[in-house]
N, CA, C and O atoms as a CHARMM CRD file, in Angstrom:
* protein
*
  224
    1    1 MET  N    239.54200 130.68800  61.66800 PROA 1      0.00000
    2    1 MET  CA   238.66900 129.93500  62.44500 PROA 1      0.00000
    3    1 MET  C    238.66400 128.41800  62.06000 PROA 1      0.00000
    4    1 MET  O    238.61000 128.06000  60.88400 PROA 1      0.00000
    5    2 ALA  N    238.71900 127.61000  63.03500 PROA 2      0.00000
    6    2 ALA  CA   238.82300 126.08900  62.82100 PROA 2      0.00000
    7    2 ALA  C    237.39300 125.47100  62.54600 PROA 2      0.00000
    8    2 ALA  O    236.39900 125.99800  63.04500 PROA 2      0.00000
    9    3 LEU  N    237.31500 124.50600  61.85800 PROA 3      0.00000
   10    3 LEU  CA   236.04700 123.89700  61.65300 PROA 3      0.00000
   11    3 LEU  C    235.62800 123.08400  62.96900 PROA 3      0.00000
   12    3 LEU  O    236.49700 122.42700  63.54200 PROA 3      0.00000
   13    4 SER  N    234.42900 123.11000  63.41900 PROA 4      0.00000
   14    4 SER  CA   233.98300 122.52300  64.65300 PROA 4      0.00000
   15    4 SER  C    234.08900 121.01200  64.58700 PROA 4      0.00000
   16    4 SER  O    234.07000 120.36800  63.53800 PROA 4      0.00000
   17    5 ASP  N    234.20300 120.51400  65.79900 PROA 5      0.00000
   18    5 ASP  CA   234.29100 118.91800  65.91700 PROA 5      0.00000
   19    5 ASP  C    233.11900 118.45100  65.51100 PROA 5      0.00000
   20    5 ASP  O    233.12400 117.44500  64.80100 PROA 5      0.00000
   21    6 GLN  N    231.89400 119.06200  65.86400 PROA 6      0.00000
   22    6 GLN  CA   230.55400 118.59200  65.41700 PROA 6      0.00000
   23    6 GLN  C    230.42000 118.45200  63.89600 PROA 6      0.00000
   24    6 GLN  O    229.87400 117.44800  63.44000 PROA 6      0.00000
   25    7 LEU  N    230.88200 119.38800  63.11100 PROA 7      0.00000
   26    7 LEU  CA   230.82000 119.38800  61.70100 PROA 7      0.00000
   27    7 LEU  C    231.78500 118.33300  61.26200 PROA 7      0.00000
   28    7 LEU  O    231.38200 117.52900  60.42200 PROA 7      0.00000
   29    8 LEU  N    233.01400 118.22800  61.72000 PROA 8      0.00000
   30    8 LEU  CA   233.92500 117.25300  61.18600 PROA 8      0.00000
   31    8 LEU  C    233.42300 115.91400  61.31300 PROA 8      0.00000
   32    8 LEU  O    233.71300 115.10100  60.43500 PROA 8      0.00000
   33    9 GLU  N    232.61400 115.53000  62.41900 PROA 9      0.00000
   34    9 GLU  CA   232.16300 114.22000  62.71600 PROA 9      0.00000
   35    9 GLU  C    231.12700 113.82600  61.58200 PROA 9      0.00000
   36    9 GLU  O    230.96100 112.64500  61.27700 PROA 9      0.00000
   37   10 LYS  N    230.45900 114.82700  60.98800 PROA 10     0.00000
   38   10 LYS  CA   229.47200 114.48100  59.98800 PROA 10     0.00000
   39   10 LYS  C    230.00700 114.53100  58.59600 PROA 10     0.00000
   40   10 LYS  O    229.28300 114.09500  57.70100 PROA 10     0.00000
   41   11 LEU  N    231.23900 115.03000  58.29000 PROA 11     0.00000
   42   11 LEU  CA   231.71500 115.15700  56.88700 PROA 11     0.00000
   43   11 LEU  C    232.32900 113.71000  56.46300 PROA 11     0.00000
   44   11 LEU  O    232.92900 112.97100  57.24400 PROA 11     0.00000
   45   12 ALA  N    232.10200 113.46200  55.23300 PROA 12     0.00000
   46   12 ALA  CA   232.70300 112.13300  54.66200 PROA 12     0.00000
   47   12 ALA  C    233.12500 112.53500  53.08200 PROA 12     0.00000
   48   12 ALA  O    232.70000 113.47800  52.41400 PROA 12     0.00000
   49   13 CYS  N    233.92200 111.69400  52.78100 PROA 13     0.00000
   50   13 CYS  CA   234.40000 111.89900  51.42600 PROA 13     0.00000
   51   13 CYS  C    233.22000 111.61900  50.48700 PROA 13     0.00000
   52   13 CYS  O    232.53200 110.60100  50.56400 PROA 13     0.00000
   53   14 PRO  N    233.03700 112.63400  49.56900 PROA 14     0.00000
   54   14 PRO  CA   231.84600 112.38700  48.65200 PROA 14     0.00000
   55   14 PRO  C    232.09300 111.20700  47.63900 PROA 14     0.00000
   56   14 PRO  O    231.14100 110.69200  47.05200 PROA 14     0.00000
   57   15 LYS  N    233.21800 110.84600  47.47000 PROA 15     0.00000
   58   15 LYS  CA   233.54900 109.66900  46.47300 PROA 15     0.00000
   59   15 LYS  C    233.31100 108.40200  47.05000 PROA 15     0.00000
   60   15 LYS  O    232.52300 107.60800  46.53800 PROA 15     0.00000
   61   16 CYS  N    234.04400 108.12300  48.25200 PROA 16     0.00000
   62   16 CYS  CA   234.02300 106.81800  48.83000 PROA 16     0.00000
   63   16 CYS  C    233.25100 106.66500  50.14300 PROA 16     0.00000
   64   16 CYS  O    233.06100 105.58700  50.70700 PROA 16     0.00000
   65   17 LYS  N    232.79900 107.93400  50.59600 PROA 17     0.00000
   66   17 LYS  CA   232.06100 107.92600  51.91200 PROA 17     0.00000
   67   17 LYS  C    233.03000 107.55800  53.15500 PROA 17     0.00000
   68   17 LYS  O    232.61600 107.20900  54.26100 PROA 17     0.00000
   69   18 GLY  N    234.23600 107.67900  52.82900 PROA 18     0.00000
   70   18 GLY  CA   235.27100 107.36200  54.04100 PROA 18     0.00000
   71   18 GLY  C    235.42000 108.60100  54.77400 PROA 18     0.00000
   72   18 GLY  O    234.91100 109.66100  54.41100 PROA 18     0.00000
   73   19 LYS  N    236.19200 108.43600  55.90900 PROA 19     0.00000
   74   19 LYS  CA   236.45800 109.40600  56.89200 PROA 19     0.00000
   75   19 LYS  C    237.52500 110.45900  56.34200 PROA 19     0.00000
   76   19 LYS  O    238.46800 110.13500  55.62000 PROA 19     0.00000
   77   20 LEU  N    237.28600 111.64100  56.73400 PROA 20     0.00000
   78   20 LEU  CA   238.27100 112.68700  56.31800 PROA 20     0.00000
   79   20 LEU  C    239.18200 113.18700  57.35600 PROA 20     0.00000
   80   20 LEU  O    238.76600 113.28900  58.51000 PROA 20     0.00000
   81   21 GLU  N    240.35000 113.49800  57.06000 PROA 21     0.00000
   82   21 GLU  CA   241.32500 113.97100  58.06500 PROA 21     0.00000
   83   21 GLU  C    241.52000 115.43900  57.81500 PROA 21     0.00000
   84   21 GLU  O    241.78900 115.89400  56.70300 PROA 21     0.00000
   85   22 TYR  N    241.35900 116.21000  58.98000 PROA 22     0.00000
   86   22 TYR  CA   241.39900 117.64300  58.86100 PROA 22     0.00000
   87   22 TYR  C    242.82300 118.10700  59.12100 PROA 22     0.00000
   88   22 TYR  O    243.48800 117.78000  60.10400 PROA 22     0.00000
   89   23 LEU  N    243.23300 118.93000  58.10000 PROA 23     0.00000
   90   23 LEU  CA   244.64400 119.63900  58.37200 PROA 23     0.00000
   91   23 LEU  C    244.40000 121.02400  58.31300 PROA 23     0.00000
   92   23 LEU  O    244.30600 121.69200  57.28300 PROA 23     0.00000
   93   24 GLU  N    244.29100 121.46500  59.61100 PROA 24     0.00000
   94   24 GLU  CA   243.77900 122.96200  59.83700 PROA 24     0.00000
   95   24 GLU  C    244.81000 123.96100  59.29900 PROA 24     0.00000
   96   24 GLU  O    244.38500 124.96900  58.73500 PROA 24     0.00000
   97   25 ASN  N    246.18500 123.75800  59.43200 PROA 25     0.00000
   98   25 ASN  CA   247.12800 124.70400  58.93000 PROA 25     0.00000
   99   25 ASN  C    247.24800 124.75800  57.42200 PROA 25     0.00000
  100   25 ASN  O    247.69500 125.76700  56.87600 PROA 25     0.00000
  101   26 GLU  N    246.83100 123.62000  56.69000 PROA 26     0.00000
  102   26 GLU  CA   246.77400 123.71900  55.23500 PROA 26     0.00000
  103   26 GLU  C    245.39400 123.92200  54.68700 PROA 26     0.00000
  104   26 GLU  O    245.23600 123.87400  53.46700 PROA 26     0.00000
  105   27 CYS  N    244.40700 124.13900  55.46700 PROA 27     0.00000
  106   27 CYS  CA   243.02800 124.37000  55.18700 PROA 27     0.00000
  107   27 CYS  C    242.59400 123.25600  54.04100 PROA 27     0.00000
  108   27 CYS  O    242.17800 123.54000  52.91800 PROA 27     0.00000
  109   28 GLN  N    242.78000 121.95800  54.56100 PROA 28     0.00000
  110   28 GLN  CA   242.38700 120.94600  53.62500 PROA 28     0.00000
  111   28 GLN  C    241.76400 119.69500  54.46200 PROA 28     0.00000
  112   28 GLN  O    242.03300 119.52600  55.65100 PROA 28     0.00000
  113   29 LEU  N    240.96000 118.89100  53.77100 PROA 29     0.00000
  114   29 LEU  CA   240.36900 117.70700  54.18400 PROA 29     0.00000
  115   29 LEU  C    241.05300 116.56900  53.39900 PROA 29     0.00000
  116   29 LEU  O    241.08100 116.66600  52.17200 PROA 29     0.00000
  117   30 LEU  N    241.56800 115.57000  53.96200 PROA 30     0.00000
  118   30 LEU  CA   242.22600 114.54000  53.22200 PROA 30     0.00000
  119   30 LEU  C    241.41000 113.15300  53.27800 PROA 30     0.00000
  120   30 LEU  O    240.91900 112.79300  54.34800 PROA 30     0.00000
  121   31 CYS  N    241.28500 112.45700  52.22800 PROA 31     0.00000
  122   31 CYS  CA   240.73500 111.19600  52.16300 PROA 31     0.00000
  123   31 CYS  C    241.85900 110.24300  51.90100 PROA 31     0.00000
  124   31 CYS  O    242.38700 110.27100  50.78900 PROA 31     0.00000
  125   32 ASP  N    242.31500 109.32800  52.89500 PROA 32     0.00000
  126   32 ASP  CA   243.29900 108.37400  52.61800 PROA 32     0.00000
  127   32 ASP  C    242.91900 107.33000  51.78700 PROA 32     0.00000
  128   32 ASP  O    243.79600 106.73800  51.15800 PROA 32     0.00000
  129   33 ASN  N    241.67200 106.98500  51.67400 PROA 33     0.00000
  130   33 ASN  CA   241.15600 105.92500  50.69600 PROA 33     0.00000
  131   33 ASN  C    241.37000 106.33500  49.39200 PROA 33     0.00000
  132   33 ASN  O    242.00100 105.57800  48.65400 PROA 33     0.00000
  133   34 CYS  N    240.93100 107.47500  48.94100 PROA 34     0.00000
  134   34 CYS  CA   240.86800 107.92800  47.53800 PROA 34     0.00000
  135   34 CYS  C    242.16400 108.84400  47.18200 PROA 34     0.00000
  136   34 CYS  O    242.42800 109.21400  46.03900 PROA 34     0.00000
  137   35 LYS  N    242.92600 109.15000  48.33100 PROA 35     0.00000
  138   35 LYS  CA   244.11900 109.96900  48.16600 PROA 35     0.00000
  139   35 LYS  C    243.67700 111.35900  47.50800 PROA 35     0.00000
  140   35 LYS  O    244.38300 111.88000  46.64500 PROA 35     0.00000
  141   36 LEU  N    242.60700 111.87900  47.90000 PROA 36     0.00000
  142   36 LEU  CA   242.22300 113.23700  47.47800 PROA 36     0.00000
  143   36 LEU  C    242.22900 114.17600  48.57600 PROA 36     0.00000
  144   36 LEU  O    241.92500 113.85200  49.72300 PROA 36     0.00000
  145   37 ALA  N    242.60200 115.43100  48.20100 PROA 37     0.00000
  146   37 ALA  CA   242.61900 116.58600  49.21300 PROA 37     0.00000
  147   37 ALA  C    241.55300 117.54500  48.76600 PROA 37     0.00000
  148   37 ALA  O    241.54700 118.00300  47.62400 PROA 37     0.00000
  149   38 TYR  N    240.61700 117.85800  49.70300 PROA 38     0.00000
  150   38 TYR  CA   239.53800 118.88900  49.41500 PROA 38     0.00000
  151   38 TYR  C    239.93100 120.13600  50.26900 PROA 38     0.00000
  152   38 TYR  O    240.24200 120.10800  51.45900 PROA 38     0.00000
  153   39 ARG  N    239.87100 121.15100  49.52100 PROA 39     0.00000
  154   39 ARG  CA   240.21600 122.48400  50.01800 PROA 39     0.00000
  155   39 ARG  C    239.03200 123.04700  50.96600 PROA 39     0.00000
  156   39 ARG  O    237.85900 122.69500  50.84200 PROA 39     0.00000
  157   40 ILE  N    239.46800 123.90800  51.86600 PROA 40     0.00000
  158   40 ILE  CA   238.47800 124.63800  52.69300 PROA 40     0.00000
  159   40 ILE  C    238.59800 126.11400  52.37400 PROA 40     0.00000
  160   40 ILE  O    239.67500 126.67600  52.57100 PROA 40     0.00000
  161   41 THR  N    237.54500 126.78200  51.88700 PROA 41     0.00000
  162   41 THR  CA   237.66000 128.26500  51.49900 PROA 41     0.00000
  163   41 THR  C    236.61700 128.93300  52.38600 PROA 41     0.00000
  164   41 THR  O    235.43600 128.58500  52.42300 PROA 41     0.00000
  165   42 ASP  N    237.19800 130.00400  53.15800 PROA 42     0.00000
  166   42 ASP  CA   236.38500 130.82000  53.99800 PROA 42     0.00000
  167   42 ASP  C    235.66500 129.90600  54.93500 PROA 42     0.00000
  168   42 ASP  O    234.45100 130.05500  55.07400 PROA 42     0.00000
  169   43 ASN  N    236.28000 129.00500  55.56800 PROA 43     0.00000
  170   43 ASN  CA   235.66100 128.01600  56.51000 PROA 43     0.00000
  171   43 ASN  C    234.52600 127.09700  55.96100 PROA 43     0.00000
  172   43 ASN  O    233.68300 126.58800  56.70000 PROA 43     0.00000
  173   44 ILE  N    234.56600 126.92900  54.64400 PROA 44     0.00000
  174   44 ILE  CA   233.55100 126.16300  54.03700 PROA 44     0.00000
  175   44 ILE  C    234.29900 125.09100  53.19200 PROA 44     0.00000
  176   44 ILE  O    235.00400 125.39100  52.22800 PROA 44     0.00000
  177   45 PRO  N    234.08500 123.76600  53.64200 PROA 45     0.00000
  178   45 PRO  CA   234.71400 122.67100  52.80200 PROA 45     0.00000
  179   45 PRO  C    234.14100 122.58900  51.44300 PROA 45     0.00000
  180   45 PRO  O    232.92400 122.59400  51.26000 PROA 45     0.00000
  181   46 VAL  N    235.04100 122.51100  50.45400 PROA 46     0.00000
  182   46 VAL  CA   234.59700 122.26400  49.16500 PROA 46     0.00000
  183   46 VAL  C    234.65000 120.79300  48.68300 PROA 46     0.00000
  184   46 VAL  O    235.64400 120.35000  48.10700 PROA 46     0.00000
  185   47 LEU  N    233.59600 120.08500  48.92600 PROA 47     0.00000
  186   47 LEU  CA   233.69100 118.66300  48.74600 PROA 47     0.00000
  187   47 LEU  C    233.03300 118.24100  47.40000 PROA 47     0.00000
  188   47 LEU  O    232.02900 117.53700  47.28700 PROA 47     0.00000
  189   48 LEU  N    233.77900 118.79900  46.38700 PROA 48     0.00000
  190   48 LEU  CA   233.42400 118.48800  45.00100 PROA 48     0.00000
  191   48 LEU  C    234.63200 117.55700  44.46300 PROA 48     0.00000
  192   48 LEU  O    235.79400 117.95900  44.51600 PROA 48     0.00000
  193   49 VAL  N    234.30600 116.34900  43.96600 PROA 49     0.00000
  194   49 VAL  CA   235.29000 115.43600  43.48100 PROA 49     0.00000
  195   49 VAL  C    236.04700 116.16600  42.42600 PROA 49     0.00000
  196   49 VAL  O    237.27800 116.18900  42.45600 PROA 49     0.00000
  197   50 GLU  N    235.34900 116.77500  41.47900 PROA 50     0.00000
  198   50 GLU  CA   236.13200 117.47100  40.30700 PROA 50     0.00000
  199   50 GLU  C    237.10400 118.49100  40.80600 PROA 50     0.00000
  200   50 GLU  O    238.07700 118.75700  40.09900 PROA 50     0.00000
  201   51 GLU  N    236.93600 119.09100  41.96000 PROA 51     0.00000
  202   51 GLU  CA   237.83400 120.14200  42.35700 PROA 51     0.00000
  203   51 GLU  C    238.87300 119.62600  43.39600 PROA 51     0.00000
  204   51 GLU  O    239.69300 120.40300  43.88500 PROA 51     0.00000
  205   52 ALA  N    238.83300 118.39500  43.70600 PROA 52     0.00000
  206   52 ALA  CA   239.82200 117.83300  44.70200 PROA 52     0.00000
  207   52 ALA  C    241.25900 117.64500  43.97300 PROA 52     0.00000
  208   52 ALA  O    241.38600 117.55000  42.75300 PROA 52     0.00000
  209   53 GLU  N    242.21000 117.61100  44.81100 PROA 53     0.00000
  210   53 GLU  CA   243.52100 117.30300  44.21200 PROA 53     0.00000
  211   53 GLU  C    244.09300 116.14700  44.76500 PROA 53     0.00000
  212   53 GLU  O    244.13500 115.97600  45.98400 PROA 53     0.00000
  213   54 LYS  N    244.60800 115.21400  43.82400 PROA 54     0.00000
  214   54 LYS  CA   245.24800 113.96700  44.11900 PROA 54     0.00000
  215   54 LYS  C    246.59000 114.27200  45.03100 PROA 54     0.00000
  216   54 LYS  O    247.24000 115.29800  44.83300 PROA 54     0.00000
  217   55 TYR  N    246.91700 113.42500  45.92500 PROA 55     0.00000
  218   55 TYR  CA   248.20200 113.46300  46.68800 PROA 55     0.00000
  219   55 TYR  C    248.61600 112.14900  46.88100 PROA 55     0.00000
  220   55 TYR  O    247.82700 111.21400  46.74400 PROA 55     0.00000
  221   56 GLU  N    249.95500 111.97200  47.23200 PROA 56     0.00000
  222   56 GLU  CA   250.53400 110.70500  47.42700 PROA 56     0.00000
  223   56 GLU  C    250.86900 110.48100  48.88600 PROA 56     0.00000
  224   56 GLU  O    251.38400 109.42200  49.24500 PROA 56     0.00000
């Protein structure tokens, strides 16, 4: 199940408060400002900076 558009509009990066890009197939939310990837587990975004992964 995909995240709703309504939820995606309200989500922001917990580190910089920037917009998140939703990658449905990878089950991730990406922050281009911080270069962090937040996972989505059981349709629940895990927006903990400590658990985010860096990407390039």
